[in-house]
N, C-alpha and C positions, 0 to 999 in steps of 0.2 A: 433356484431364484438366481438372479442378477444382483452383485453388490450395489449398492448408490452409487451415484455419481458425485455425490458429494457429503462429507460427513462432516458434520456440525457437531461439537460439544462444549459444552457450558460450565465453565467450574469459578467460583469464587472472582466474577466479575469481569472474567478473560473467556472470551467465544475462540476457539479453535475452530477454524474452516479450510478445509483440506480436500482439495480436487482428488479427486477418487477414478480415473482412468488410465492404472498407470502401465496397461499394456496399449496403449494409445499416447503416452508421454503426456497425458493429462490433456488431448487436444479437445477444444473448446467447442464439443457438439451440441446441438440445439438445444439436445437435451439438460447438459452441463450449464448452458448460459441460463437458461430459466432458472436452476435450480439456485445458481450465484444470486440470483433475483429476486428469485423468493426469499434466500436465507437471509441476503442485505436487509432487505424492506421488513422481515420477519427479526432479525436485531437490532433496525432502527426503533423498534415499538418496544422495545424490552429493555427497560429503566435498571435489571439487573446483572446489562454485560456493558460494563465502560468501555472495553479495548479489545481490540482483535487481531490474532494473529491468522495470515493465510498462508498457507503453502501446498506444496502437491505430494502425494504421495509416491512412492518409488525413486525411480533415479530420474525425474524431472518435473521443473517447476511447472510449463507449461507451453507447450510444443504450438499455443496459438491455435487458431480456429480448425477445426477439422475440414484439411481442405476436401479430404474422401467424401467427405459428406456431401460440403459443398460443390465439388463436381459434380454428383450427380442428381445436381438442382435440389435439394434439402435447403430452401431457406435463401436468403438474401446474402448476396459476396459480402456488402459494405456494413453489414451491423448496425445496429441500432435505429434502423427506418421503420415506421410504419408498425407492423406487430411485432416485432423484430426485439427479443426482449433486452435491454437497453440496461447491460450491466454497468455503467460509468456513473450513469445516473443515483442504481441503487447503491453502488458503494458510496457517493458522496453524500447521498440521506444520511449515512449513518456520522452521527455527528463528535464520534471517540474516536481518536484516532485509529491507524489498520499498518499494523506491521506487517510486512512480506517476509516472510522466510523464503529466500530463494534457493532452495535446494540444489537444484540442477539447472536445465537449459533455463533460459526464458527468450522464447524467440517470436517475431510478431505480435499476434495479438495477446500472446504470454509477456512479452515484454511491456504492452500498453496495459497489462493488467498490474504489472509488477508498478509501474509508473501513476497506478491509481493510488498506490498506498501512500503513508506517508512519512514512513521508515522503515529502509531498507537494509537487512543482514543479510548476508551472505554464505554459505557454504563455499569451501574452497572448489567446491566440484562444481560453481554454478557459473554457464555463460551466460550470454546478451546476443541476441542478433535480431536486426529488423531486413528480415528480408520480402517486405511488400511490392518493391521497386522489380526483383526478380520473377517473382508469383506474375506480377501485371497488376495488382489492384493500390489502391491508396488508403494511407491508415484514416482512421474514420473515430476514433478512441481516444485523439489528443496525444500520441507518439511527437508527429511534425513538428509539435508546439511547445510539449514537454521535457522532451530530451533535449533541445538545444537551449532552455532556459536551464536542466539542471550539469550539462558537462562542458559547453559553449556550441556556439555556432560551428566552427568548424569541424568539432570533434564530431558532433552530430550529423554532421553530412559525409562525413570519413564512414561512420556505421551504414545510415541509408542509403548512398551511393552506392555502397562495395558488400553490402550483404555480409562484410564479415563479421565475425565472433569476436567480441569482447570478454577477455577473461577476468575472475573473479577480482584478482589484485591489480589489476591494470584499473578495472571500472572502477576500486578502492582510492587509486591513485587520482582520478578524473571527478570523483566524485558524484560517482554514480549513486553507491551504496555508503552507508555510515560505515559498515565493518566487516568483516572476512575472519571467518571462525571456520577449525575443522567439521567434519559435515555430522561427528558425534554431539558436538555441542551446539550444535544449530536452535533448534527446540529449545534449550536450555537456558542457552541466550536469550532467546525469542523473550521466554515466560520471565526473565529477572526480568528486563525491561518494559515489559508489561505490567510488572508491579511496581515498578518505579513511577509510573505514569498514574498508576491507582494510586498511589498514596498521595498523587494531589487531587485537591479539592474537585469534585467533578463540574462543579459551575469552571472555575476556574480553567479546566480540561477543555473541555468543548469550545468556553469562549474563547480560548487563547488558539485552538485548532483553526477556529470561524475568520480570526481577524487575519491569521496569516494568508488562510487561505484566497479569502474579499481581496487583501493588498497586492497578491501574485498573481491576480487579475488584470489589475488596474497598472497604471503609470506611476510614476515612484512618487511625484508631489500628489496623485490623486491617493493614491496609498496615506502618505501620511496624514493628508485630512482626514479621512476618513477613519486613522487610527484614532486621532486625534478625539474625534465625536465618539468613536463606540467608546472609550476610553473613558473620556469626560460621565457618558451615561451610566458606566458598570461603576465606574469608582466613588460616584456619588452617594453609591448606596453601601459603601463596606464604613462599617463603624471603626473607631478608632482602636476599641478595646481589642476588637478581631484583628486588625491589624498586629495587638503585642503580644495576639497570642500565638499567630501563624509565624508571626518574628520570633520570636523565643523555638517553636517547634525546627524551624528553619535554619538557624544555628546549631539548634544539639543534632540533628541530622547531619551537616554539615561539618560537625566536630569527630560525628561518627564514623563518616566515610574517611575524613582524614586518618582515623587511625586506622584503618581496614589495609592488609598487606598488597601492596600492590603485586599483581602476576606478572 
């Protein structure tokens, strides 16, 4: 019996979703794309899961769409159309944070998968590349728009119009990833970050992610108006006593973190 193409585990509010086609560098076959959609749809309805950590088995995060499968005519090249599983919609439907644990190469469709996460932590072995133009297809999962917003239009054009690889340290310097850690520390670092997020009240965690994402898709002036409207609606329901209790907890946490030894 063959191994499942996607592994999903749940533990104390965190779901670990692992692409499991290491022999194919976790290329997104139709089966894997469908499994990702099913998994994120299921997680979005699971109140016990507040944060997701997405990673890949083996030495790759994701090598993109399975070009061998696509070359044989199995499924549309563009992705996300008709009956094709819509991974981006499924991931966006999960209201909590998604942490991308980028353990190796993230190429083209795999790069887009990484950009669909909310926070990226990279192994020092991670590398990113956009080879859409070299393959002769256009991105359909947001890369052409998200990348330029993340690292600037000139750097984005350099990557996309050459297909060159971007190493982890440069990705960190350019603001593409939050931090770079040793390979053996990647999942531990992501788990710690997930626990920090879980320590935030669930309503605040999901609402804040939503307001950031809404504003990101709008011009700055419209985003400020949207923030004010959402803020007014949410803050009217917050009792002064609840604010005081939260203030004490935040202060205590800040004092504890100040006392922690620096690495």
